[in-house]
PDB file of N, CA, C and O in Angstrom, chain B, residues numbered from 101:
ATOM      1  N   MET B 101      74.440 261.307 107.917  1.00  0.00           N
ATOM      2  CA  MET B 101      74.767 260.372 109.033  1.00  0.00           C
ATOM      3  C   MET B 101      75.942 261.025 109.835  1.00  0.00           C
ATOM      4  O   MET B 101      76.781 261.761 109.316  1.00  0.00           O
ATOM      5  N   THR B 102      75.912 260.692 111.099  1.00  0.00           N
ATOM      6  CA  THR B 102      76.911 261.234 111.897  1.00  0.00           C
ATOM      7  C   THR B 102      77.875 260.073 112.223  1.00  0.00           C
ATOM      8  O   THR B 102      77.580 258.894 112.026  1.00  0.00           O
ATOM      9  N   GLY B 103      78.997 260.477 112.715  1.00  0.00           N
ATOM     10  CA  GLY B 103      80.062 259.333 113.077  1.00  0.00           C
ATOM     11  C   GLY B 103      79.774 258.648 114.360  1.00  0.00           C
ATOM     12  O   GLY B 103      80.399 257.615 114.603  1.00  0.00           O
ATOM     13  N   TRP B 104      78.887 259.102 115.229  1.00  0.00           N
ATOM     14  CA  TRP B 104      78.614 258.385 116.503  1.00  0.00           C
ATOM     15  C   TRP B 104      77.541 257.379 116.502  1.00  0.00           C
ATOM     16  O   TRP B 104      77.303 256.704 117.504  1.00  0.00           O
ATOM     17  N   ALA B 105      76.852 257.258 115.340  1.00  0.00           N
ATOM     18  CA  ALA B 105      75.794 256.225 115.235  1.00  0.00           C
ATOM     19  C   ALA B 105      76.048 255.475 113.904  1.00  0.00           C
ATOM     20  O   ALA B 105      76.093 256.071 112.828  1.00  0.00           O
ATOM     21  N   ARG B 106      76.208 254.164 114.028  1.00  0.00           N
ATOM     22  CA  ARG B 106      76.371 253.405 112.822  1.00  0.00           C
ATOM     23  C   ARG B 106      75.640 252.065 113.040  1.00  0.00           C
ATOM     24  O   ARG B 106      75.396 251.560 114.136  1.00  0.00           O
ATOM     25  N   GLU B 107      75.329 251.564 111.822  1.00  0.00           N
ATOM     26  CA  GLU B 107      74.689 250.192 111.792  1.00  0.00           C
ATOM     27  C   GLU B 107      75.620 249.061 112.246  1.00  0.00           C
ATOM     28  O   GLU B 107      76.745 248.941 111.761  1.00  0.00           O
ATOM     29  N   GLY B 108      75.181 248.309 113.098  1.00  0.00           N
ATOM     30  CA  GLY B 108      75.999 247.169 113.596  1.00  0.00           C
ATOM     31  C   GLY B 108      75.068 245.903 113.499  1.00  0.00           C
ATOM     32  O   GLY B 108      73.894 245.969 113.135  1.00  0.00           O
ATOM     33  N   PRO B 109      75.728 244.720 113.868  1.00  0.00           N
ATOM     34  CA  PRO B 109      74.969 243.425 113.853  1.00  0.00           C
ATOM     35  C   PRO B 109      73.765 243.473 114.799  1.00  0.00           C
ATOM     36  O   PRO B 109      73.932 243.519 116.018  1.00  0.00           O
ATOM     37  N   GLY B 110      72.550 243.462 114.235  1.00  0.00           N
ATOM     38  CA  GLY B 110      71.311 243.414 115.106  1.00  0.00           C
ATOM     39  C   GLY B 110      70.798 244.762 115.652  1.00  0.00           C
ATOM     40  O   GLY B 110      69.766 244.826 116.319  1.00  0.00           O
ATOM     41  N   GLY B 111      71.545 245.825 115.350  1.00  0.00           N
ATOM     42  CA  GLY B 111      71.070 247.157 115.828  1.00  0.00           C
ATOM     43  C   GLY B 111      72.057 248.199 115.582  1.00  0.00           C
ATOM     44  O   GLY B 111      72.955 247.984 114.768  1.00  0.00           O
ATOM     45  N   VAL B 112      71.974 249.366 116.236  1.00  0.00           N
ATOM     46  CA  VAL B 112      72.884 250.460 116.172  1.00  0.00           C
ATOM     47  C   VAL B 112      73.921 250.410 117.127  1.00  0.00           C
ATOM     48  O   VAL B 112      73.702 249.992 118.263  1.00  0.00           O
ATOM     49  N   VAL B 113      75.120 250.835 116.732  1.00  0.00           N
ATOM     50  CA  VAL B 113      76.273 251.012 117.695  1.00  0.00           C
ATOM     51  C   VAL B 113      76.483 252.468 117.941  1.00  0.00           C
ATOM     52  O   VAL B 113      76.729 253.188 116.973  1.00  0.00           O
ATOM     53  N   LEU B 114      76.410 252.979 119.153  1.00  0.00           N
ATOM     54  CA  LEU B 114      76.626 254.312 119.457  1.00  0.00           C
ATOM     55  C   LEU B 114      77.985 254.579 120.122  1.00  0.00           C
ATOM     56  O   LEU B 114      78.426 253.817 120.982  1.00  0.00           O
ATOM     57  N   GLU B 115      78.629 255.658 119.714  1.00  0.00           N
ATOM     58  CA  GLU B 115      79.925 256.000 120.370  1.00  0.00           C
ATOM     59  C   GLU B 115      79.482 257.190 121.233  1.00  0.00           C
ATOM     60  O   GLU B 115      78.981 258.174 120.690  1.00  0.00           O
ATOM     61  N   LEU B 116      79.652 257.128 122.547  1.00  0.00           N
ATOM     62  CA  LEU B 116      79.151 258.092 123.467  1.00  0.00           C
ATOM     63  C   LEU B 116      80.299 258.661 124.339  1.00  0.00           C
ATOM     64  O   LEU B 116      81.312 258.006 124.583  1.00  0.00           O
ATOM     65  N   LEU B 117      80.102 259.810 124.756  1.00  0.00           N
ATOM     66  CA  LEU B 117      80.922 260.561 125.767  1.00  0.00           C
ATOM     67  C   LEU B 117      79.986 260.783 126.910  1.00  0.00           C
ATOM     68  O   LEU B 117      79.000 261.501 126.741  1.00  0.00           O
ATOM     69  N   VAL B 118      80.247 260.166 128.168  1.00  0.00           N
ATOM     70  CA  VAL B 118      79.275 260.299 129.249  1.00  0.00           C
ATOM     71  C   VAL B 118      79.861 261.189 130.369  1.00  0.00           C
ATOM     72  O   VAL B 118      81.033 261.072 130.728  1.00  0.00           O
ATOM     73  N   GLN B 119      79.067 262.019 130.868  1.00  0.00           N
ATOM     74  CA  GLN B 119      79.501 262.895 131.993  1.00  0.00           C
ATOM     75  C   GLN B 119      78.613 262.553 133.144  1.00  0.00           C
ATOM     76  O   GLN B 119      77.460 262.983 133.176  1.00  0.00           O
ATOM     77  N   PRO B 120      79.116 261.772 134.122  1.00  0.00           N
ATOM     78  CA  PRO B 120      78.280 261.417 135.297  1.00  0.00           C
ATOM     79  C   PRO B 120      78.115 262.589 136.269  1.00  0.00           C
ATOM     80  O   PRO B 120      78.789 263.614 136.157  1.00  0.00           O
ATOM     81  N   ARG B 121      77.281 262.423 137.142  1.00  0.00           N
ATOM     82  CA  ARG B 121      77.105 263.370 138.351  1.00  0.00           C
ATOM     83  C   ARG B 121      76.711 264.797 137.839  1.00  0.00           C
ATOM     84  O   ARG B 121      77.112 265.820 138.393  1.00  0.00           O
ATOM     85  N   ALA B 122      75.912 264.790 136.762  1.00  0.00           N
ATOM     86  CA  ALA B 122      75.401 266.091 136.197  1.00  0.00           C
ATOM     87  C   ALA B 122      74.088 266.457 137.034  1.00  0.00           C
ATOM     88  O   ALA B 122      73.600 265.693 137.866  1.00  0.00           O
ATOM     89  N   SER B 123      73.621 267.603 136.744  1.00  0.00           N
ATOM     90  CA  SER B 123      72.410 268.058 137.445  1.00  0.00           C
ATOM     91  C   SER B 123      71.148 267.225 137.032  1.00  0.00           C
ATOM     92  O   SER B 123      70.251 266.982 137.839  1.00  0.00           O
ATOM     93  N   ARG B 124      71.128 266.811 135.756  1.00  0.00           N
ATOM     94  CA  ARG B 124      70.036 265.977 135.204  1.00  0.00           C
ATOM     95  C   ARG B 124      70.493 265.055 134.128  1.00  0.00           C
ATOM     96  O   ARG B 124      71.577 265.283 133.592  1.00  0.00           O
ATOM     97  N   THR B 125      69.781 264.047 133.766  1.00  0.00           N
ATOM     98  CA  THR B 125      70.243 263.163 132.662  1.00  0.00           C
ATOM     99  C   THR B 125      69.623 263.792 131.413  1.00  0.00           C
ATOM    100  O   THR B 125      68.433 264.103 131.361  1.00  0.00           O
ATOM    101  N   ARG B 126      70.482 263.963 130.419  1.00  0.00           N
ATOM    102  CA  ARG B 126      70.095 264.579 129.126  1.00  0.00           C
ATOM    103  C   ARG B 126      71.185 264.529 128.070  1.00  0.00           C
ATOM    104  O   ARG B 126      72.368 264.467 128.404  1.00  0.00           O
ATOM    105  N   VAL B 127      70.802 264.554 126.803  1.00  0.00           N
ATOM    106  CA  VAL B 127      71.740 264.618 125.704  1.00  0.00           C
ATOM    107  C   VAL B 127      72.088 266.028 125.455  1.00  0.00           C
ATOM    108  O   VAL B 127      71.186 266.848 125.286  1.00  0.00           O
ATOM    109  N   VAL B 128      73.420 266.396 125.417  1.00  0.00           N
ATOM    110  CA  VAL B 128      73.785 267.763 125.284  1.00  0.00           C
ATOM    111  C   VAL B 128      74.326 268.057 123.802  1.00  0.00           C
ATOM    112  O   VAL B 128      74.561 269.207 123.433  1.00  0.00           O
ATOM    113  N   GLY B 129      74.489 267.059 123.068  1.00  0.00           N
ATOM    114  CA  GLY B 129      75.004 267.240 121.579  1.00  0.00           C
ATOM    115  C   GLY B 129      76.251 266.501 121.287  1.00  0.00           C
ATOM    116  O   GLY B 129      76.680 265.640 122.055  1.00  0.00           O
ATOM    117  N   GLU B 130      76.819 266.822 120.213  1.00  0.00           N
ATOM    118  CA  GLU B 130      78.041 266.042 119.691  1.00  0.00           C
ATOM    119  C   GLU B 130      79.227 266.727 120.239  1.00  0.00           C
ATOM    120  O   GLU B 130      79.271 267.949 120.387  1.00  0.00           O
ATOM    121  N   HIS B 131      80.238 265.880 120.552  1.00  0.00           N
ATOM    122  CA  HIS B 131      81.435 266.326 121.128  1.00  0.00           C
ATOM    123  C   HIS B 131      82.604 265.430 120.631  1.00  0.00           C
ATOM    124  O   HIS B 131      82.735 264.287 121.068  1.00  0.00           O
ATOM    125  N   ASP B 132      83.438 265.954 119.727  1.00  0.00           N
ATOM    126  CA  ASP B 132      84.671 265.130 119.377  1.00  0.00           C
ATOM    127  C   ASP B 132      84.213 263.795 118.741  1.00  0.00           C
ATOM    128  O   ASP B 132      84.710 262.719 119.074  1.00  0.00           O
ATOM    129  N   GLY B 133      83.325 263.906 117.890  1.00  0.00           N
ATOM    130  CA  GLY B 133      82.858 262.619 117.109  1.00  0.00           C
ATOM    131  C   GLY B 133      82.015 261.689 117.844  1.00  0.00           C
ATOM    132  O   GLY B 133      81.684 260.623 117.325  1.00  0.00           O
ATOM    133  N   ARG B 134      81.618 262.039 119.098  1.00  0.00           N
ATOM    134  CA  ARG B 134      80.718 261.256 119.968  1.00  0.00           C
ATOM    135  C   ARG B 134      79.572 262.041 120.382  1.00  0.00           C
ATOM    136  O   ARG B 134      79.594 263.272 120.358  1.00  0.00           O
ATOM    137  N   LEU B 135      78.562 261.355 120.764  1.00  0.00           N
ATOM    138  CA  LEU B 135      77.338 261.973 121.311  1.00  0.00           C
ATOM    139  C   LEU B 135      77.557 262.097 122.853  1.00  0.00           C
ATOM    140  O   LEU B 135      77.831 261.114 123.542  1.00  0.00           O
ATOM    141  N   LYS B 136      77.426 263.317 123.340  1.00  0.00           N
ATOM    142  CA  LYS B 136      77.677 263.473 124.862  1.00  0.00           C
ATOM    143  C   LYS B 136      76.325 263.514 125.572  1.00  0.00           C
ATOM    144  O   LYS B 136      75.382 264.242 125.263  1.00  0.00           O
ATOM    145  N   ILE B 137      76.369 262.636 126.559  1.00  0.00           N
ATOM    146  CA  ILE B 137      75.204 262.413 127.417  1.00  0.00           C
ATOM    147  C   ILE B 137      75.572 262.712 128.826  1.00  0.00           C
ATOM    148  O   ILE B 137      76.505 262.107 129.355  1.00  0.00           O
ATOM    149  N   GLN B 138      74.849 263.666 129.497  1.00  0.00           N
ATOM    150  CA  GLN B 138      75.074 263.897 130.896  1.00  0.00           C
ATOM    151  C   GLN B 138      74.155 262.947 131.752  1.00  0.00           C
ATOM    152  O   GLN B 138      72.968 262.826 131.451  1.00  0.00           O
ATOM    153  N   LEU B 139      74.671 262.315 132.754  1.00  0.00           N
ATOM    154  CA  LEU B 139      73.977 261.453 133.653  1.00  0.00           C
ATOM    155  C   LEU B 139      73.901 262.018 135.054  1.00  0.00           C
ATOM    156  O   LEU B 139      74.904 262.499 135.580  1.00  0.00           O
ATOM    157  N   ALA B 140      72.711 261.970 135.678  1.00  0.00           N
ATOM    158  CA  ALA B 140      72.578 262.385 137.064  1.00  0.00           C
ATOM    159  C   ALA B 140      73.372 261.360 138.073  1.00  0.00           C
ATOM    160  O   ALA B 140      73.866 261.745 139.132  1.00  0.00           O
ATOM    161  N   ALA B 141      73.422 260.160 137.656  1.00  0.00           N
ATOM    162  CA  ALA B 141      73.971 259.178 138.508  1.00  0.00           C
ATOM    163  C   ALA B 141      75.542 259.378 138.773  1.00  0.00           C
ATOM    164  O   ALA B 141      76.220 259.854 137.862  1.00  0.00           O
ATOM    165  N   PRO B 142      76.081 259.061 139.872  1.00  0.00           N
ATOM    166  CA  PRO B 142      77.486 259.095 140.096  1.00  0.00           C
ATOM    167  C   PRO B 142      78.267 257.949 139.438  1.00  0.00           C
ATOM    168  O   PRO B 142      77.665 256.913 139.155  1.00  0.00           O
ATOM    169  N   PRO B 143      79.567 258.083 139.182  1.00  0.00           N
ATOM    170  CA  PRO B 143      80.262 256.906 138.640  1.00  0.00           C
ATOM    171  C   PRO B 143      80.803 255.999 139.689  1.00  0.00           C
ATOM    172  O   PRO B 143      82.003 255.723 139.724  1.00  0.00           O
ATOM    173  N   VAL B 144      79.937 255.526 140.548  1.00  0.00           N
ATOM    174  CA  VAL B 144      80.322 254.588 141.644  1.00  0.00           C
ATOM    175  C   VAL B 144      79.584 253.255 141.528  1.00  0.00           C
ATOM    176  O   VAL B 144      78.377 253.226 141.292  1.00  0.00           O
ATOM    177  N   ASP B 145      80.245 252.261 141.679  1.00  0.00           N
ATOM    178  CA  ASP B 145      79.689 250.864 141.662  1.00  0.00           C
ATOM    179  C   ASP B 145      78.807 250.602 140.395  1.00  0.00           C
ATOM    180  O   ASP B 145      77.799 249.903 140.493  1.00  0.00           O
ATOM    181  N   GLY B 146      79.159 251.120 139.295  1.00  0.00           N
ATOM    182  CA  GLY B 146      78.434 250.950 138.038  1.00  0.00           C
ATOM    183  C   GLY B 146      77.095 251.643 137.982  1.00  0.00           C
ATOM    184  O   GLY B 146      76.331 251.334 137.067  1.00  0.00           O
ATOM    185  N   GLU B 147      76.754 252.505 138.824  1.00  0.00           N
ATOM    186  CA  GLU B 147      75.584 253.368 138.878  1.00  0.00           C
ATOM    187  C   GLU B 147      75.388 254.104 137.573  1.00  0.00           C
ATOM    188  O   GLU B 147      74.311 254.092 136.977  1.00  0.00           O
ATOM    189  N   ALA B 148      76.435 254.729 137.158  1.00  0.00           N
ATOM    190  CA  ALA B 148      76.329 255.528 135.874  1.00  0.00           C
ATOM    191  C   ALA B 148      76.014 254.694 134.646  1.00  0.00           C
ATOM    192  O   ALA B 148      75.160 255.063 133.840  1.00  0.00           O
ATOM    193  N   ASN B 149      76.748 253.496 134.493  1.00  0.00           N
ATOM    194  CA  ASN B 149      76.458 252.583 133.497  1.00  0.00           C
ATOM    195  C   ASN B 149      75.008 252.098 133.486  1.00  0.00           C
ATOM    196  O   ASN B 149      74.324 252.061 132.464  1.00  0.00           O
ATOM    197  N   ALA B 150      74.581 251.718 134.733  1.00  0.00           N
ATOM    198  CA  ALA B 150      73.089 251.316 134.780  1.00  0.00           C
ATOM    199  C   ALA B 150      72.193 252.405 134.398  1.00  0.00           C
ATOM    200  O   ALA B 150      71.215 252.149 133.695  1.00  0.00           O
ATOM    201  N   ALA B 151      72.426 253.566 134.783  1.00  0.00           N
ATOM    202  CA  ALA B 151      71.596 254.708 134.480  1.00  0.00           C
ATOM    203  C   ALA B 151      71.574 255.024 132.957  1.00  0.00           C
ATOM    204  O   ALA B 151      70.554 255.405 132.384  1.00  0.00           O
ATOM    205  N   LEU B 152      72.772 254.837 132.344  1.00  0.00           N
ATOM    206  CA  LEU B 152      72.928 255.006 130.880  1.00  0.00           C
ATOM    207  C   LEU B 152      71.975 253.976 130.151  1.00  0.00           C
ATOM    208  O   LEU B 152      71.232 254.362 129.249  1.00  0.00           O
ATOM    209  N   VAL B 153      72.015 252.584 130.583  1.00  0.00           N
ATOM    210  CA  VAL B 153      71.223 251.617 130.039  1.00  0.00           C
ATOM    211  C   VAL B 153      69.792 251.906 130.152  1.00  0.00           C
ATOM    212  O   VAL B 153      69.055 251.757 129.178  1.00  0.00           O
ATOM    213  N   VAL B 154      69.349 252.317 131.305  1.00  0.00           N
ATOM    214  CA  VAL B 154      67.979 252.619 131.620  1.00  0.00           C
ATOM    215  C   VAL B 154      67.418 253.758 130.727  1.00  0.00           C
ATOM    216  O   VAL B 154      66.347 253.713 130.122  1.00  0.00           O
ATOM    217  N   TYR B 155      68.317 254.800 130.735  1.00  0.00           N
ATOM    218  CA  TYR B 155      68.092 256.049 129.854  1.00  0.00           C
ATOM    219  C   TYR B 155      67.835 255.633 128.298  1.00  0.00           C
ATOM    220  O   TYR B 155      66.831 255.973 127.671  1.00  0.00           O
ATOM    221  N   LEU B 156      68.793 254.923 127.826  1.00  0.00           N
ATOM    222  CA  LEU B 156      68.717 254.613 126.383  1.00  0.00           C
ATOM    223  C   LEU B 156      67.558 253.650 126.153  1.00  0.00           C
ATOM    224  O   LEU B 156      66.836 253.801 125.168  1.00  0.00           O
ATOM    225  N   ALA B 157      67.364 252.710 126.989  1.00  0.00           N
ATOM    226  CA  ALA B 157      66.205 251.826 126.852  1.00  0.00           C
ATOM    227  C   ALA B 157      64.871 252.601 126.800  1.00  0.00           C
ATOM    228  O   ALA B 157      63.967 252.284 126.027  1.00  0.00           O
ATOM    229  N   GLY B 158      64.799 253.616 127.652  1.00  0.00           N
ATOM    230  CA  GLY B 158      63.557 254.486 127.605  1.00  0.00           C
ATOM    231  C   GLY B 158      63.458 255.350 126.372  1.00  0.00           C
ATOM    232  O   GLY B 158      62.377 255.523 125.809  1.00  0.00           O
ATOM    233  N   VAL B 159      64.528 255.865 125.973  1.00  0.00           N
ATOM    234  CA  VAL B 159      64.471 256.701 124.633  1.00  0.00           C
ATOM    235  C   VAL B 159      64.094 255.894 123.510  1.00  0.00           C
ATOM    236  O   VAL B 159      63.317 256.345 122.669  1.00  0.00           O
ATOM    237  N   PHE B 160      64.621 254.635 123.414  1.00  0.00           N
ATOM    238  CA  PHE B 160      64.239 253.804 122.212  1.00  0.00           C
ATOM    239  C   PHE B 160      63.019 252.957 122.439  1.00  0.00           C
ATOM    240  O   PHE B 160      62.503 252.415 121.461  1.00  0.00           O
ATOM    241  N   GLY B 161      62.500 252.789 123.663  1.00  0.00           N
ATOM    242  CA  GLY B 161      61.393 251.943 123.875  1.00  0.00           C
ATOM    243  C   GLY B 161      61.745 250.513 123.754  1.00  0.00           C
ATOM    244  O   GLY B 161      60.930 249.748 123.237  1.00  0.00           O
ATOM    245  N   VAL B 162      62.864 250.089 124.175  1.00  0.00           N
ATOM    246  CA  VAL B 162      63.379 248.778 124.112  1.00  0.00           C
ATOM    247  C   VAL B 162      63.598 248.266 125.580  1.00  0.00           C
ATOM    248  O   VAL B 162      63.662 249.050 126.527  1.00  0.00           O
ATOM    249  N   LYS B 163      63.707 246.916 125.712  1.00  0.00           N
ATOM    250  CA  LYS B 163      64.081 246.414 127.017  1.00  0.00           C
ATOM    251  C   LYS B 163      65.468 246.683 127.427  1.00  0.00           C
ATOM    252  O   LYS B 163      66.307 246.810 126.536  1.00  0.00           O
ATOM    253  N   ARG B 164      65.821 246.787 128.669  1.00  0.00           N
ATOM    254  CA  ARG B 164      67.173 247.065 129.159  1.00  0.00           C
ATOM    255  C   ARG B 164      68.161 245.999 128.587  1.00  0.00           C
ATOM    256  O   ARG B 164      69.323 246.292 128.308  1.00  0.00           O
ATOM    257  N   ALA B 165      67.657 244.786 128.431  1.00  0.00           N
ATOM    258  CA  ALA B 165      68.488 243.711 127.907  1.00  0.00           C
ATOM    259  C   ALA B 165      68.878 244.015 126.453  1.00  0.00           C
ATOM    260  O   ALA B 165      69.875 243.443 126.013  1.00  0.00           O
ATOM    261  N   ASP B 166      68.269 244.764 125.747  1.00  0.00           N
ATOM    262  CA  ASP B 166      68.572 245.144 124.362  1.00  0.00           C
ATOM    263  C   ASP B 166      69.648 246.247 124.299  1.00  0.00           C
ATOM    264  O   ASP B 166      70.135 246.559 123.212  1.00  0.00           O
ATOM    265  N   VAL B 167      70.008 246.811 125.392  1.00  0.00           N
ATOM    266  CA  VAL B 167      71.074 247.858 125.424  1.00  0.00           C
ATOM    267  C   VAL B 167      72.353 247.226 126.071  1.00  0.00           C
ATOM    268  O   VAL B 167      72.360 246.847 127.242  1.00  0.00           O
ATOM    269  N   VAL B 168      73.386 247.140 125.275  1.00  0.00           N
ATOM    270  CA  VAL B 168      74.650 246.377 125.759  1.00  0.00           C
ATOM    271  C   VAL B 168      75.701 247.325 125.732  1.00  0.00           C
ATOM    272  O   VAL B 168      75.823 248.045 124.741  1.00  0.00           O
ATOM    273  N   LEU B 169      76.546 247.424 126.781  1.00  0.00           N
ATOM    274  CA  LEU B 169      77.776 248.142 126.821  1.00  0.00           C
ATOM    275  C   LEU B 169      78.805 247.300 126.228  1.00  0.00           C
ATOM    276  O   LEU B 169      79.131 246.247 126.775  1.00  0.00           O
ATOM    277  N   LEU B 170      79.386 247.735 125.043  1.00  0.00           N
ATOM    278  CA  LEU B 170      80.401 246.879 124.396  1.00  0.00           C
ATOM    279  C   LEU B 170      81.820 247.298 124.811  1.00  0.00           C
ATOM    280  O   LEU B 170      82.727 246.466 124.819  1.00  0.00           O
ATOM    281  N   ALA B 171      82.030 248.623 125.168  1.00  0.00           N
ATOM    282  CA  ALA B 171      83.363 249.061 125.571  1.00  0.00           C
ATOM    283  C   ALA B 171      83.209 250.305 126.466  1.00  0.00           C
ATOM    284  O   ALA B 171      82.245 251.062 126.355  1.00  0.00           O
ATOM    285  N   GLY B 172      84.170 250.476 127.328  1.00  0.00           N
ATOM    286  CA  GLY B 172      84.263 251.732 128.088  1.00  0.00           C
ATOM    287  C   GLY B 172      83.586 251.594 129.445  1.00  0.00           C
ATOM    288  O   GLY B 172      83.161 252.606 130.001  1.00  0.00           O
ATOM    289  N   GLU B 173      83.466 250.405 130.000  1.00  0.00           N
ATOM    290  CA  GLU B 173      82.811 250.256 131.250  1.00  0.00           C
ATOM    291  C   GLU B 173      83.363 251.153 132.378  1.00  0.00           C
ATOM    292  O   GLU B 173      82.591 251.584 133.236  1.00  0.00           O
ATOM    293  N   ALA B 174      84.674 251.444 132.398  1.00  0.00           N
ATOM    294  CA  ALA B 174      85.227 252.180 133.482  1.00  0.00           C
ATOM    295  C   ALA B 174      85.558 253.628 133.071  1.00  0.00           C
ATOM    296  O   ALA B 174      86.071 254.393 133.887  1.00  0.00           O
ATOM    297  N   GLY B 175      85.277 253.998 131.848  1.00  0.00           N
ATOM    298  CA  GLY B 175      85.702 255.331 131.396  1.00  0.00           C
ATOM    299  C   GLY B 175      84.494 256.159 130.849  1.00  0.00           C
ATOM    300  O   GLY B 175      83.364 255.673 130.817  1.00  0.00           O
ATOM    301  N   ARG B 176      84.751 257.334 130.450  1.00  0.00           N
ATOM    302  CA  ARG B 176      83.712 258.227 129.987  1.00  0.00           C
ATOM    303  C   ARG B 176      83.421 257.913 128.538  1.00  0.00           C
ATOM    304  O   ARG B 176      82.281 258.121 128.124  1.00  0.00           O
ATOM    305  N   ARG B 177      84.364 257.420 127.714  1.00  0.00           N
ATOM    306  CA  ARG B 177      84.083 257.099 126.424  1.00  0.00           C
ATOM    307  C   ARG B 177      83.490 255.654 126.192  1.00  0.00           C
ATOM    308  O   ARG B 177      84.187 254.665 126.420  1.00  0.00           O
ATOM    309  N   LYS B 178      82.309 255.556 125.775  1.00  0.00           N
ATOM    310  CA  LYS B 178      81.616 254.325 125.754  1.00  0.00           C
ATOM    311  C   LYS B 178      81.126 253.943 124.388  1.00  0.00           C
ATOM    312  O   LYS B 178      80.826 254.804 123.561  1.00  0.00           O
ATOM    313  N   ARG B 179      81.041 252.616 124.138  1.00  0.00           N
ATOM    314  CA  ARG B 179      80.383 252.029 122.856  1.00  0.00           C
ATOM    315  C   ARG B 179      79.252 251.188 123.289  1.00  0.00           C
ATOM    316  O   ARG B 179      79.455 250.208 124.006  1.00  0.00           O
ATOM    317  N   VAL B 180      78.063 251.520 122.891  1.00  0.00           N
ATOM    318  CA  VAL B 180      76.912 250.829 123.145  1.00  0.00           C
ATOM    319  C   VAL B 180      76.129 250.310 122.014  1.00  0.00           C
ATOM    320  O   VAL B 180      75.970 251.004 121.010  1.00  0.00           O
ATOM    321  N   ARG B 181      75.612 249.086 122.121  1.00  0.00           N
ATOM    322  CA  ARG B 181      74.756 248.578 121.033  1.00  0.00           C
ATOM    323  C   ARG B 181      73.268 248.586 121.529  1.00  0.00           C
ATOM    324  O   ARG B 181      72.994 248.216 122.671  1.00  0.00           O
ATOM    325  N   VAL B 182      72.368 248.992 120.695  1.00  0.00           N
ATOM    326  CA  VAL B 182      70.994 248.909 121.025  1.00  0.00           C
ATOM    327  C   VAL B 182      70.301 248.105 119.937  1.00  0.00           C
ATOM    328  O   VAL B 182      70.210 248.515 118.779  1.00  0.00           O
ATOM    329  N   ALA B 183      69.826 246.963 120.353  1.00  0.00           N
ATOM    330  CA  ALA B 183      69.248 245.977 119.400  1.00  0.00           C
ATOM    331  C   ALA B 183      67.944 246.528 118.825  1.00  0.00           C
ATOM    332  O   ALA B 183      67.188 247.226 119.501  1.00  0.00           O
ATOM    333  N   GLY B 184      67.708 246.197 117.570  1.00  0.00           N
ATOM    334  CA  GLY B 184      66.403 246.586 116.875  1.00  0.00           C
ATOM    335  C   GLY B 184      66.228 247.977 116.518  1.00  0.00           C
ATOM    336  O   GLY B 184      65.103 248.369 116.208  1.00  0.00           O
ATOM    337  N   VAL B 185      67.312 248.844 116.528  1.00  0.00           N
ATOM    338  CA  VAL B 185      67.202 250.242 116.221  1.00  0.00           C
ATOM    339  C   VAL B 185      68.170 250.501 115.095  1.00  0.00           C
ATOM    340  O   VAL B 185      69.270 249.949 115.060  1.00  0.00           O
ATOM    341  N   ARG B 186      67.731 251.383 114.132  1.00  0.00           N
ATOM    342  CA  ARG B 186      68.556 251.724 113.023  1.00  0.00           C
ATOM    343  C   ARG B 186      69.309 253.088 113.394  1.00  0.00           C
ATOM    344  O   ARG B 186      68.862 253.857 114.245  1.00  0.00           O
ATOM    345  N   ALA B 187      70.435 253.310 112.716  1.00  0.00           N
ATOM    346  CA  ALA B 187      71.248 254.480 113.038  1.00  0.00           C
ATOM    347  C   ALA B 187      70.477 255.826 112.781  1.00  0.00           C
ATOM    348  O   ALA B 187      70.621 256.791 113.531  1.00  0.00           O
ATOM    349  N   ALA B 188      69.631 255.843 111.657  1.00  0.00           N
ATOM    350  CA  ALA B 188      68.889 257.031 111.478  1.00  0.00           C
ATOM    351  C   ALA B 188      67.931 257.321 112.488  1.00  0.00           C
ATOM    352  O   ALA B 188      67.742 258.487 112.834  1.00  0.00           O
ATOM    353  N   ASP B 189      67.224 256.240 113.062  1.00  0.00           N
ATOM    354  CA  ASP B 189      66.286 256.397 114.114  1.00  0.00           C
ATOM    355  C   ASP B 189      66.978 256.862 115.390  1.00  0.00           C
ATOM    356  O   ASP B 189      66.395 257.603 116.182  1.00  0.00           O
ATOM    357  N   ALA B 190      68.274 256.407 115.599  1.00  0.00           N
ATOM    358  CA  ALA B 190      68.985 256.806 116.785  1.00  0.00           C
ATOM    359  C   ALA B 190      69.240 258.319 116.723  1.00  0.00           C
ATOM    360  O   ALA B 190      69.019 259.060 117.682  1.00  0.00           O
ATOM    361  N   GLU B 191      69.714 258.733 115.547  1.00  0.00           N
ATOM    362  CA  GLU B 191      70.112 260.153 115.421  1.00  0.00           C
ATOM    363  C   GLU B 191      68.834 261.026 115.692  1.00  0.00           C
ATOM    364  O   GLU B 191      68.877 262.038 116.390  1.00  0.00           O
ATOM    365  N   ALA B 192      67.738 260.576 115.110  1.00  0.00           N
ATOM    366  CA  ALA B 192      66.435 261.402 115.197  1.00  0.00           C
ATOM    367  C   ALA B 192      65.904 261.544 116.617  1.00  0.00           C
ATOM    368  O   ALA B 192      65.375 262.590 116.993  1.00  0.00           O
ATOM    369  N   ARG B 193      66.061 260.406 117.454  1.00  0.00           N
ATOM    370  CA  ARG B 193      65.622 260.443 118.798  1.00  0.00           C
ATOM    371  C   ARG B 193      66.635 261.020 119.736  1.00  0.00           C
ATOM    372  O   ARG B 193      66.216 261.521 120.780  1.00  0.00           O
ATOM    373  N   LEU B 194      67.872 261.008 119.497  1.00  0.00           N
ATOM    374  CA  LEU B 194      68.848 261.457 120.465  1.00  0.00           C
ATOM    375  C   LEU B 194      69.340 262.915 120.312  1.00  0.00           C
ATOM    376  O   LEU B 194      69.649 263.559 121.315  1.00  0.00           O
ATOM    377  N   LEU B 195      69.417 263.439 119.084  1.00  0.00           N
ATOM    378  CA  LEU B 195      69.817 264.730 118.890  1.00  0.00           C
ATOM    379  C   LEU B 195      68.871 265.751 119.398  1.00  0.00           C
ATOM    380  O   LEU B 195      67.698 265.683 119.031  1.00  0.00           O
ATOM    381  N   PRO B 196      69.270 266.732 120.237  1.00  0.00           N
ATOM    382  CA  PRO B 196      68.286 267.694 120.741  1.00  0.00           C
ATOM    383  C   PRO B 196      67.839 268.713 119.639  1.00  0.00           C
ATOM    384  O   PRO B 196      67.015 269.588 119.904  1.00  0.00           O
TER     385      PRO B 196
END
């Protein structure tokens, strides 16, 4: 088990490091105890947060409403809960 994915109430809690305005949206690996995700969206008017929710919902096959930003709305370090997903499944789907 890694430190960035842990079981939480109703799903998995992910500790993420997000890099907005990248050339494409993708997972690049672990960085400083968090999973680093590059997003093509700019960090303007919540676009990067919305893109992160859409990306994670697509990866896990859940509704966007099942992906909740718990902390880090205005920063690069974010905590996200994905309902109905286990930590082991998150690691298997997200690690490149």
